[in-house]
All heavy atoms as TSV, in Angstrom:
chain	resi	resn	atom	element	x	y	z
A	1	MET	N	N	0.832	-1.218	0.001
A	1	MET	CA	C	0.039	-0.031	-0.047
A	1	MET	C	C	0.911	1.233	0.100
A	1	MET	O	O	1.778	1.417	0.768
A	1	MET	CB	C	-0.876	-0.103	1.286
A	1	MET	CG	C	-1.839	1.143	1.397
A	1	MET	SD	S	-2.875	1.140	2.836
A	1	MET	CE	C	-4.297	0.443	2.203
A	2	ALA	N	N	0.655	2.152	-0.868
A	2	ALA	CA	C	1.342	3.333	-1.005
A	2	ALA	C	C	0.984	4.343	0.039
A	2	ALA	O	O	-0.078	4.396	0.494
A	2	ALA	CB	C	1.271	3.896	-2.441
A	3	LYS	N	N	1.777	5.254	0.400
A	3	LYS	CA	C	1.449	6.359	1.333
A	3	LYS	C	C	0.427	7.201	0.653
A	3	LYS	O	O	0.480	7.519	-0.563
A	3	LYS	CB	C	2.718	7.240	1.625
A	3	LYS	CG	C	3.754	6.617	2.467
A	3	LYS	CD	C	4.738	7.636	2.781
A	3	LYS	CE	C	5.877	7.058	3.567
A	3	LYS	NZ	N	7.021	7.951	3.855
A	4	SER	N	N	-0.467	7.710	1.514
A	4	SER	CA	C	-1.566	8.653	1.052
A	4	SER	C	C	-0.937	10.051	1.170
A	4	SER	O	O	0.203	10.282	1.756
A	4	SER	CB	C	-2.847	8.417	1.690
A	4	SER	OG	O	-2.790	9.046	2.876
A	5	LYS	N	N	-1.745	11.033	0.732
A	5	LYS	CA	C	-1.326	12.422	0.886
A	5	LYS	C	C	-1.589	12.796	2.482
A	5	LYS	O	O	-1.330	14.031	2.753
A	5	LYS	CB	C	-2.231	13.306	0.126
A	5	LYS	CG	C	-1.910	13.146	-1.368
A	5	LYS	CD	C	-2.797	13.984	-2.180
A	5	LYS	CE	C	-2.453	13.719	-3.745
A	5	LYS	NZ	N	-3.237	14.519	-4.662
A	6	LYS	N	N	-2.223	12.002	3.172
A	6	LYS	CA	C	-2.440	12.293	4.641
A	6	LYS	C	C	-1.585	11.436	5.462
A	6	LYS	O	O	-1.073	10.298	5.199
A	6	LYS	CB	C	-3.855	12.150	4.973
A	6	LYS	CG	C	-4.807	13.068	4.145
A	6	LYS	CD	C	-6.197	13.041	4.737
A	6	LYS	CE	C	-6.970	14.222	4.112
A	6	LYS	NZ	N	-8.275	14.253	4.692
A	7	TYR	N	N	-1.481	11.774	6.779
A	7	TYR	CA	C	-0.980	10.922	7.827
A	7	TYR	C	C	-1.643	11.247	9.214
A	7	TYR	O	O	-2.332	12.207	9.217
A	7	TYR	CB	C	0.647	11.225	8.015
A	7	TYR	CG	C	0.920	12.588	8.685
A	7	TYR	CD1	C	1.156	12.702	10.015
A	7	TYR	CD2	C	0.928	13.734	7.865
A	7	TYR	CE1	C	1.358	13.971	10.596
A	7	TYR	CE2	C	1.284	15.000	8.428
A	7	TYR	CZ	C	1.384	15.074	9.798
A	7	TYR	OH	O	1.731	16.207	10.343
A	8	ALA	N	N	-1.450	10.296	10.199
A	8	ALA	CA	C	-2.160	10.494	11.370
A	8	ALA	C	C	-1.354	11.391	12.325
A	8	ALA	O	O	-0.122	11.415	12.380
A	8	ALA	CB	C	-2.287	9.135	12.010
A	9	ARG	N	N	-2.042	12.239	13.126
A	9	ARG	CA	C	-1.509	13.026	14.079
A	9	ARG	C	C	-2.350	12.908	15.404
A	9	ARG	O	O	-3.572	12.975	15.357
A	9	ARG	CB	C	-1.633	14.531	13.685
A	9	ARG	CG	C	-0.895	15.518	14.762
A	9	ARG	CD	C	-1.001	17.001	14.585
A	9	ARG	NE	N	-0.281	17.263	13.276
A	9	ARG	CZ	C	-0.566	18.481	12.731
A	9	ARG	NH1	N	-1.546	19.298	13.106
A	9	ARG	NH2	N	0.075	18.692	11.510
A	10	ILE	N	N	-1.588	12.600	16.426
A	10	ILE	CA	C	-2.232	12.219	17.713
A	10	ILE	C	C	-2.298	13.505	18.537
A	10	ILE	O	O	-1.204	14.110	18.829
A	10	ILE	CB	C	-1.531	11.030	18.464
A	10	ILE	CG1	C	-1.639	9.822	17.370
A	10	ILE	CG2	C	-2.155	10.731	19.714
A	10	ILE	CD1	C	-0.950	8.574	17.910
A	11	GLY	N	N	-3.415	13.732	19.167
A	11	GLY	CA	C	-3.502	14.953	20.017
A	11	GLY	C	C	-2.979	14.798	21.395
A	11	GLY	O	O	-2.655	13.707	21.858
A	12	ARG	N	N	-2.771	15.916	22.047
A	12	ARG	CA	C	-2.148	15.916	23.343
A	12	ARG	C	C	-2.938	15.141	24.369
A	12	ARG	O	O	-2.531	14.770	25.475
A	12	ARG	CB	C	-1.962	17.348	23.954
A	12	ARG	CG	C	-0.965	18.102	23.075
A	12	ARG	CD	C	-0.779	19.528	23.686
A	12	ARG	NE	N	-0.051	20.336	22.683
A	12	ARG	CZ	C	0.147	21.510	22.749
A	12	ARG	NH1	N	-0.510	22.239	23.766
A	12	ARG	NH2	N	0.793	22.226	21.913
A	13	GLU	N	N	-4.285	14.995	24.085
A	13	GLU	CA	C	-5.219	14.275	25.199
A	13	GLU	C	C	-5.091	12.713	25.019
A	13	GLU	O	O	-5.825	12.160	25.824
A	13	GLU	CB	C	-6.652	14.539	24.728
A	13	GLU	CG	C	-6.978	16.124	24.826
A	13	GLU	CD	C	-6.604	16.842	23.500
A	13	GLU	OE1	O	-6.179	16.184	22.476
A	13	GLU	OE2	O	-6.642	18.045	23.415
A	14	CYS	N	N	-4.113	12.317	24.432
A	14	CYS	CA	C	-3.837	10.865	24.155
A	14	CYS	C	C	-3.738	10.309	25.657
A	14	CYS	O	O	-2.874	10.842	26.421
A	14	CYS	CB	C	-2.649	10.526	23.322
A	14	CYS	SG	S	-2.251	8.866	23.205
A	15	VAL	N	N	-4.239	9.113	25.870
A	15	VAL	CA	C	-3.989	8.418	27.123
A	15	VAL	C	C	-3.149	7.176	27.021
A	15	VAL	O	O	-3.057	6.345	27.998
A	15	VAL	CB	C	-5.381	8.088	27.772
A	15	VAL	CG1	C	-6.121	9.348	28.138
A	15	VAL	CG2	C	-6.259	7.137	26.897
A	16	ALA	N	N	-2.607	6.889	25.808
A	16	ALA	CA	C	-1.629	5.750	25.598
A	16	ALA	C	C	-2.335	4.429	25.932
A	16	ALA	O	O	-1.638	3.654	26.492
A	16	ALA	CB	C	-0.421	6.009	26.598
A	17	CYS	N	N	-3.601	4.271	25.480
A	17	CYS	CA	C	-4.174	2.986	25.693
A	17	CYS	C	C	-3.603	1.903	24.758
A	17	CYS	O	O	-3.845	0.746	25.095
A	17	CYS	CB	C	-5.803	3.173	25.347
A	17	CYS	SG	S	-6.125	3.487	23.680
A	18	GLY	N	N	-3.032	2.200	23.617
A	18	GLY	CA	C	-2.423	1.273	22.753
A	18	GLY	C	C	-3.245	0.761	21.685
A	18	GLY	O	O	-2.772	-0.041	20.946
A	19	SER	N	N	-4.464	1.207	21.564
A	19	SER	CA	C	-5.461	0.685	20.551
A	19	SER	C	C	-4.894	1.044	19.195
A	19	SER	O	O	-4.900	0.220	18.288
A	19	SER	CB	C	-6.838	1.381	20.730
A	19	SER	OG	O	-7.426	0.953	21.904
A	20	CYS	N	N	-4.325	2.195	18.905
A	20	CYS	CA	C	-3.781	2.619	17.730
A	20	CYS	C	C	-2.630	1.739	17.366
A	20	CYS	O	O	-2.448	1.272	16.215
A	20	CYS	CB	C	-3.454	4.138	17.732
A	20	CYS	SG	S	-2.359	4.687	18.958
A	21	LEU	N	N	-1.775	1.588	18.338
A	21	LEU	CA	C	-0.491	0.651	18.143
A	21	LEU	C	C	-0.812	-0.656	17.480
A	21	LEU	O	O	-0.293	-1.167	16.670
A	21	LEU	CB	C	0.170	0.598	19.420
A	21	LEU	CG	C	1.477	-0.076	19.495
A	21	LEU	CD1	C	2.615	0.915	19.020
A	21	LEU	CD2	C	1.736	-0.438	20.941
A	22	LYS	N	N	-1.916	-1.225	18.062
A	22	LYS	CA	C	-2.416	-2.590	17.714
A	22	LYS	C	C	-2.976	-2.639	16.283
A	22	LYS	O	O	-2.805	-3.811	15.716
A	22	LYS	CB	C	-3.364	-3.179	18.787
A	22	LYS	CG	C	-2.838	-3.333	20.071
A	22	LYS	CD	C	-3.969	-3.731	21.051
A	22	LYS	CE	C	-3.371	-3.749	22.533
A	22	LYS	NZ	N	-4.521	-3.918	23.508
A	23	VAL	N	N	-3.568	-1.747	15.834
A	23	VAL	CA	C	-4.104	-1.753	14.529
A	23	VAL	C	C	-3.270	-1.180	13.381
A	23	VAL	O	O	-3.593	-1.356	12.194
A	23	VAL	CB	C	-5.556	-0.966	14.341
A	23	VAL	CG1	C	-6.433	-1.769	15.360
A	23	VAL	CG2	C	-5.404	0.436	14.669
A	24	CYS	N	N	-2.191	-0.552	13.659
A	24	CYS	CA	C	-1.374	0.136	12.589
A	24	CYS	C	C	-0.629	-0.969	11.819
A	24	CYS	O	O	0.175	-1.780	12.359
A	24	CYS	CB	C	-0.310	1.019	13.293
A	24	CYS	SG	S	0.734	1.819	12.025
A	25	PRO	N	N	-0.891	-1.019	10.547
A	25	PRO	CA	C	-0.401	-2.131	9.664
A	25	PRO	C	C	1.085	-1.926	9.447
A	25	PRO	O	O	1.827	-2.817	9.010
A	25	PRO	CB	C	-1.175	-1.981	8.300
A	25	PRO	CG	C	-1.622	-0.633	8.337
A	25	PRO	CD	C	-1.873	-0.146	9.718
A	26	LYS	N	N	1.606	-0.727	9.663
A	26	LYS	CA	C	3.028	-0.483	9.235
A	26	LYS	C	C	3.868	-0.321	10.495
A	26	LYS	O	O	5.121	0.022	10.480
A	26	LYS	CB	C	3.244	0.693	8.387
A	26	LYS	CG	C	2.643	0.451	6.967
A	26	LYS	CD	C	3.404	-0.572	6.322
A	26	LYS	CE	C	2.912	-0.854	4.979
A	26	LYS	NZ	N	3.695	-1.797	4.166
A	27	GLY	N	N	3.329	-0.311	11.773
A	27	GLY	CA	C	4.173	-0.123	12.923
A	27	GLY	C	C	4.528	1.342	13.035
A	27	GLY	O	O	5.672	1.663	13.703
A	28	ALA	N	N	3.720	2.316	12.639
A	28	ALA	CA	C	4.186	3.716	12.644
A	28	ALA	C	C	3.938	4.378	14.051
A	28	ALA	O	O	4.383	5.504	14.163
A	28	ALA	CB	C	3.461	4.504	11.420
A	29	VAL	N	N	3.146	3.721	14.818
A	29	VAL	CA	C	2.804	4.258	16.211
A	29	VAL	C	C	3.595	3.701	17.264
A	29	VAL	O	O	3.972	2.461	17.395
A	29	VAL	CB	C	1.215	4.030	16.527
A	29	VAL	CG1	C	0.835	4.743	17.727
A	29	VAL	CG2	C	0.335	4.543	15.366
A	30	ARG	N	N	3.994	4.541	18.162
A	30	ARG	CA	C	4.785	4.067	19.353
A	30	ARG	C	C	4.299	4.824	20.607
A	30	ARG	O	O	3.700	6.002	20.410
A	30	ARG	CB	C	6.298	4.175	19.187
A	30	ARG	CG	C	6.698	5.731	19.013
A	30	ARG	CD	C	8.283	5.755	18.703
A	30	ARG	NE	N	8.480	7.074	18.249
A	30	ARG	CZ	C	8.778	8.054	19.026
A	30	ARG	NH1	N	8.787	7.979	20.405
A	30	ARG	NH2	N	9.122	9.367	18.614
A	31	ILE	N	N	4.362	4.031	21.669
A	31	ILE	CA	C	4.051	4.888	23.044
A	31	ILE	C	C	5.301	5.459	23.551
A	31	ILE	O	O	6.328	4.822	23.695
A	31	ILE	CB	C	3.447	3.737	24.016
A	31	ILE	CG1	C	2.125	3.101	23.395
A	31	ILE	CG2	C	3.158	4.511	25.302
A	31	ILE	CD1	C	1.062	4.044	23.194
A	32	VAL	N	N	5.078	6.720	23.894
A	32	VAL	CA	C	6.201	7.512	24.482
A	32	VAL	C	C	6.108	7.702	25.990
A	32	VAL	O	O	5.100	8.266	26.445
A	32	VAL	CB	C	6.385	8.875	23.742
A	32	VAL	CG1	C	7.533	9.734	24.354
A	32	VAL	CG2	C	6.439	8.729	22.367
A	33	SER	N	N	7.080	7.324	26.737
A	33	SER	CA	C	7.124	7.504	28.195
A	33	SER	C	C	6.040	6.953	28.997
A	33	SER	O	O	5.599	7.318	30.028
A	33	SER	CB	C	7.347	8.935	28.580
A	33	SER	OG	O	8.395	9.444	27.988
A	34	GLY	N	N	5.238	5.922	28.205
A	34	GLY	CA	C	4.008	5.437	28.872
A	34	GLY	C	C	2.775	6.395	29.038
A	34	GLY	O	O	1.867	5.960	29.638
A	35	VAL	N	N	2.955	7.604	28.407
A	35	VAL	CA	C	1.799	8.551	28.684
A	35	VAL	C	C	1.135	9.068	27.503
A	35	VAL	O	O	0.129	9.626	27.521
A	35	VAL	CB	C	2.309	9.739	29.531
A	35	VAL	CG1	C	2.788	9.284	30.916
A	35	VAL	CG2	C	3.492	10.420	28.776
A	36	THR	N	N	1.775	8.792	26.231
A	36	THR	CA	C	1.155	9.345	24.989
A	36	THR	C	C	1.734	8.465	23.874
A	36	THR	O	O	2.744	7.709	23.955
A	36	THR	CB	C	1.513	10.846	24.754
A	36	THR	OG1	O	0.655	11.249	23.759
A	36	THR	CG2	C	2.901	11.092	24.420
A	37	ALA	N	N	1.018	8.605	22.808
A	37	ALA	CA	C	1.351	7.836	21.435
A	37	ALA	C	C	1.931	8.885	20.457
A	37	ALA	O	O	1.442	9.999	20.423
A	37	ALA	CB	C	0.354	7.034	20.962
A	38	ARG	N	N	2.771	8.510	19.615
A	38	ARG	CA	C	3.306	9.394	18.489
A	38	ARG	C	C	3.388	8.628	17.300
A	38	ARG	O	O	3.545	7.314	17.372
A	38	ARG	CB	C	4.645	9.864	18.839
A	38	ARG	CG	C	4.686	10.835	20.106
A	38	ARG	CD	C	4.200	12.122	19.587
A	38	ARG	NE	N	4.236	13.090	20.660
A	38	ARG	CZ	C	3.022	13.554	21.303
A	38	ARG	NH1	N	1.851	13.043	20.886
A	38	ARG	NH2	N	3.253	14.341	22.340
A	39	VAL	N	N	3.196	9.313	16.057
A	39	VAL	CA	C	3.163	8.580	14.799
A	39	VAL	C	C	4.368	9.073	14.033
A	39	VAL	O	O	4.732	10.313	14.019
A	39	VAL	CB	C	1.887	9.067	13.969
A	39	VAL	CG1	C	2.051	8.479	12.585
A	39	VAL	CG2	C	0.698	8.625	14.765
A	40	ASP	N	N	5.136	8.046	13.487
A	40	ASP	CA	C	6.303	8.475	12.529
A	40	ASP	C	C	5.649	8.729	11.242
A	40	ASP	O	O	5.257	7.827	10.482
A	40	ASP	CB	C	7.263	7.228	12.559
A	40	ASP	CG	C	8.532	7.524	11.814
A	40	ASP	OD1	O	8.375	8.263	10.886
A	40	ASP	OD2	O	9.509	6.914	12.113
A	41	GLN	N	N	5.674	10.036	10.772
A	41	GLN	CA	C	5.223	10.332	9.552
A	41	GLN	C	C	5.786	9.655	8.319
A	41	GLN	O	O	5.176	9.529	7.372
A	41	GLN	CB	C	5.413	11.854	9.392
A	41	GLN	CG	C	4.560	12.764	10.297
A	41	GLN	CD	C	4.823	14.210	9.965
A	41	GLN	OE1	O	5.105	14.594	8.889
A	41	GLN	NE2	N	4.792	15.121	11.029
A	42	GLU	N	N	6.999	9.239	8.452
A	42	GLU	CA	C	7.783	8.708	7.380
A	42	GLU	C	C	7.225	7.202	7.163
A	42	GLU	O	O	7.352	6.644	6.053
A	42	GLU	CB	C	9.298	8.628	7.697
A	42	GLU	CG	C	9.838	9.987	7.743
A	42	GLU	CD	C	9.752	10.747	6.401
A	42	GLU	OE1	O	9.902	10.210	5.392
A	42	GLU	OE2	O	9.336	12.030	6.421
A	43	ILE	N	N	6.682	6.560	8.265
A	43	ILE	CA	C	6.274	5.174	8.082
A	43	ILE	C	C	4.736	5.269	7.839
A	43	ILE	O	O	4.233	4.255	7.168
A	43	ILE	CB	C	6.643	4.499	9.345
A	43	ILE	CG1	C	8.153	4.438	9.553
A	43	ILE	CG2	C	6.031	3.010	9.299
A	43	ILE	CD1	C	8.526	3.825	10.887
A	44	CYS	N	N	4.047	6.168	8.382
A	44	CYS	CA	C	2.558	6.234	8.324
A	44	CYS	C	C	2.049	6.232	6.754
A	44	CYS	O	O	2.623	7.053	6.031
A	44	CYS	CB	C	2.066	7.403	8.977
A	44	CYS	SG	S	0.263	7.613	8.951
A	45	ILE	N	N	1.220	5.396	6.500
A	45	ILE	CA	C	0.705	5.334	5.080
A	45	ILE	C	C	-0.762	6.020	4.954
A	45	ILE	O	O	-1.236	6.003	3.869
A	45	ILE	CB	C	0.529	3.858	4.672
A	45	ILE	CG1	C	-0.294	2.908	5.493
A	45	ILE	CG2	C	1.938	3.161	4.475
A	45	ILE	CD1	C	-0.516	1.592	5.004
A	46	GLY	N	N	-1.254	6.446	6.103
A	46	GLY	CA	C	-2.480	7.326	5.895
A	46	GLY	C	C	-3.679	6.501	5.871
A	46	GLY	O	O	-4.724	6.924	5.342
A	47	CYS	N	N	-3.738	5.291	6.275
A	47	CYS	CA	C	-4.901	4.365	6.132
A	47	CYS	C	C	-6.046	4.773	7.054
A	47	CYS	O	O	-7.183	4.428	6.696
A	47	CYS	CB	C	-4.504	2.823	6.474
A	47	CYS	SG	S	-4.018	2.586	8.134
A	48	GLY	N	N	-5.748	5.495	8.213
A	48	GLY	CA	C	-6.880	5.942	9.088
A	48	GLY	C	C	-7.372	4.986	10.098
A	48	GLY	O	O	-8.318	5.239	10.879
A	49	LYS	N	N	-6.756	3.752	10.045
A	49	LYS	CA	C	-7.247	2.768	11.060
A	49	LYS	C	C	-7.155	3.189	12.522
A	49	LYS	O	O	-8.039	3.005	13.325
A	49	LYS	CB	C	-6.462	1.414	10.873
A	49	LYS	CG	C	-6.847	0.739	9.553
A	49	LYS	CD	C	-6.125	-0.643	9.528
A	49	LYS	CE	C	-6.527	-1.360	8.166
A	49	LYS	NZ	N	-5.844	-2.624	8.120
A	50	CYS	N	N	-6.105	3.890	12.784
A	50	CYS	CA	C	-5.798	4.333	14.146
A	50	CYS	C	C	-6.899	5.385	14.482
A	50	CYS	O	O	-7.445	5.487	15.605
A	50	CYS	CB	C	-4.453	4.984	14.255
A	50	CYS	SG	S	-4.102	6.283	13.093
A	51	SER	N	N	-7.201	6.268	13.603
A	51	SER	CA	C	-8.141	7.317	13.816
A	51	SER	C	C	-9.485	6.764	14.135
A	51	SER	O	O	-10.242	7.277	15.086
A	51	SER	CB	C	-8.192	8.250	12.657
A	51	SER	OG	O	-9.152	9.304	12.918
A	52	ARG	N	N	-9.910	5.677	13.415
A	52	ARG	CA	C	-11.246	5.073	13.666
A	52	ARG	C	C	-11.326	4.290	14.858
A	52	ARG	O	O	-12.450	4.225	15.403
A	52	ARG	CB	C	-11.579	4.181	12.414
A	52	ARG	CG	C	-11.859	4.938	11.102
A	52	ARG	CD	C	-12.369	4.091	10.021
A	52	ARG	NE	N	-11.426	3.055	9.599
A	52	ARG	CZ	C	-10.455	3.213	8.582
A	52	ARG	NH1	N	-10.231	4.475	7.998
A	52	ARG	NH2	N	-9.623	2.233	8.251
A	53	ILE	N	N	-10.258	3.650	15.396
A	53	ILE	CA	C	-10.316	2.958	16.574
A	53	ILE	C	C	-10.131	3.668	17.852
A	53	ILE	O	O	-10.412	3.264	19.005
A	53	ILE	CB	C	-9.325	1.854	16.441
A	53	ILE	CG1	C	-9.748	0.712	17.372
A	53	ILE	CG2	C	-7.857	2.156	16.685
A	53	ILE	CD1	C	-9.204	-0.627	17.269
A	54	CYS	N	N	-9.528	4.922	17.747
A	54	CYS	CA	C	-9.238	5.663	19.018
A	54	CYS	C	C	-10.401	5.948	19.950
A	54	CYS	O	O	-11.314	6.660	19.462
A	54	CYS	CB	C	-8.599	6.976	18.617
A	54	CYS	SG	S	-8.103	8.058	20.057
A	55	PRO	N	N	-10.465	5.352	21.177
A	55	PRO	CA	C	-11.549	5.637	22.053
A	55	PRO	C	C	-11.633	6.971	22.658
A	55	PRO	O	O	-12.704	7.374	23.015
A	55	PRO	CB	C	-11.337	4.543	23.083
A	55	PRO	CG	C	-9.885	4.352	23.227
A	55	PRO	CD	C	-9.392	4.434	21.748
A	56	ALA	N	N	-10.458	7.705	22.580
A	56	ALA	CA	C	-10.536	9.026	23.091
A	56	ALA	C	C	-10.814	10.061	21.873
A	56	ALA	O	O	-10.915	11.269	22.186
A	56	ALA	CB	C	-9.260	9.512	23.719
A	57	ASP	N	N	-10.884	9.551	20.749
A	57	ASP	CA	C	-11.071	10.480	19.400
A	57	ASP	C	C	-10.078	11.588	19.351
A	57	ASP	O	O	-10.442	12.719	19.153
A	57	ASP	CB	C	-12.613	10.918	19.609
A	57	ASP	CG	C	-12.996	11.469	18.169
A	57	ASP	OD1	O	-12.489	10.973	17.167
A	57	ASP	OD2	O	-13.999	12.427	18.089
A	58	VAL	N	N	-8.839	11.344	19.548
A	58	VAL	CA	C	-7.803	12.326	19.575
A	58	VAL	C	C	-6.829	12.141	18.400
A	58	VAL	O	O	-5.833	12.876	18.251
A	58	VAL	CB	C	-7.047	12.460	20.736
A	58	VAL	CG1	C	-7.857	12.817	21.949
A	58	VAL	CG2	C	-6.256	11.167	21.066
A	59	ILE	N	N	-7.191	11.220	17.391
A	59	ILE	CA	C	-6.249	11.041	16.275
A	59	ILE	C	C	-6.981	11.647	15.066
A	59	ILE	O	O	-8.077	11.239	14.749
A	59	ILE	CB	C	-5.979	9.559	16.072
A	59	ILE	CG1	C	-5.287	8.918	17.359
A	59	ILE	CG2	C	-5.015	9.412	14.799
A	59	ILE	CD1	C	-5.031	7.497	17.239
A	60	MET	N	N	-6.252	12.494	14.374
A	60	MET	CA	C	-6.738	13.220	13.154
A	60	MET	C	C	-5.823	12.811	12.021
A	60	MET	O	O	-4.604	12.649	12.142
A	60	MET	CB	C	-6.736	14.752	13.425
A	60	MET	CG	C	-7.524	15.313	14.510
A	60	MET	SD	S	-7.125	16.956	14.687
A	60	MET	CE	C	-5.504	16.954	15.474
A	61	MET	N	N	-6.427	12.796	10.896
A	61	MET	CA	C	-5.814	12.519	9.577
A	61	MET	C	C	-5.553	13.971	8.938
A	61	MET	O	O	-6.388	14.786	8.796
A	61	MET	CB	C	-6.486	11.681	8.636
A	61	MET	CG	C	-6.874	10.329	9.232
A	61	MET	SD	S	-5.458	9.358	9.854
A	61	MET	CE	C	-4.482	9.103	8.406
A	62	VAL	N	N	-4.254	14.272	8.860
A	62	VAL	CA	C	-3.869	15.649	8.292
A	62	VAL	C	C	-3.167	15.554	7.036
A	62	VAL	O	O	-2.480	14.551	6.809
A	62	VAL	CB	C	-3.203	16.519	9.303
A	62	VAL	CG1	C	-3.993	16.792	10.506
A	62	VAL	CG2	C	-2.003	15.777	9.739
A	63	GLU	N	N	-3.092	16.544	6.281
A	63	GLU	CA	C	-2.372	16.576	5.016
A	63	GLU	C	C	-0.882	16.631	5.273
A	63	GLU	O	O	-0.420	17.370	6.147
A	63	GLU	CB	C	-2.779	17.884	4.123
A	63	GLU	CG	C	-4.140	17.927	3.667
A	63	GLU	CD	C	-4.420	16.800	2.598
A	63	GLU	OE1	O	-3.517	16.576	1.814
A	63	GLU	OE2	O	-5.584	16.325	2.594
A	64	ARG	N	N	-0.109	15.932	4.439
A	64	ARG	CA	C	1.324	15.963	4.582
A	64	ARG	C	C	1.823	17.351	4.172
A	64	ARG	O	O	1.275	17.944	3.246
A	64	ARG	CB	C	2.005	14.827	3.716
A	64	ARG	CG	C	1.704	13.488	4.181
A	64	ARG	CD	C	2.439	12.447	3.372
A	64	ARG	NE	N	2.050	11.114	3.666
A	64	ARG	CZ	C	2.563	10.415	4.725
A	64	ARG	NH1	N	3.472	10.918	5.440
A	64	ARG	NH2	N	2.058	9.136	4.957
A	65	GLY	N	N	2.670	17.828	4.962
A	65	GLY	CA	C	3.234	19.229	4.611
A	65	GLY	C	C	2.471	20.267	5.366
A	65	GLY	O	O	2.867	21.475	5.231
A	66	ALA	N	N	1.379	19.978	6.005
A	66	ALA	CA	C	0.556	21.036	6.659
A	66	ALA	C	C	1.417	21.612	7.972
A	66	ALA	O	O	2.259	20.764	8.456
A	66	ALA	CB	C	-0.741	20.382	7.123
A	67	GLU	N	N	1.187	22.814	8.201
A	67	GLU	CA	C	1.764	23.354	9.513
A	67	GLU	C	C	1.597	22.454	10.785
A	67	GLU	O	O	0.380	21.969	10.820
A	67	GLU	CB	C	1.328	24.787	9.736
A	67	GLU	CG	C	1.902	25.731	8.759
A	67	GLU	CD	C	3.400	25.949	8.882
A	67	GLU	OE1	O	3.910	25.891	10.060
A	67	GLU	OE2	O	4.155	26.042	7.951
A	68	LYS	N	N	2.471	22.397	11.556
A	68	LYS	CA	C	2.218	21.550	12.827
A	68	LYS	C	C	1.688	22.389	13.833
A	68	LYS	O	O	1.645	23.489	14.271
A	68	LYS	CB	C	3.585	20.961	13.312
A	68	LYS	CG	C	4.057	19.906	12.273
A	68	LYS	CD	C	5.282	19.238	12.730
A	68	LYS	CE	C	5.659	18.162	11.813
A	68	LYS	NZ	N	6.723	17.465	12.081
């Protein structure tokens, strides 16, 4: 699967439940310091699976190259 024009961005409200980590087909998500998750933009293919499964609804799909 090729990268899409979008990638996942995880908001500050993340509670590090690990749901996104489990569904990411490319392993682009990691838990940082046990308190939040982060997405590696270079690995993320923009499939949106993490965004759909997030129980806290804090993962957004954003355009690559958009301001952070």
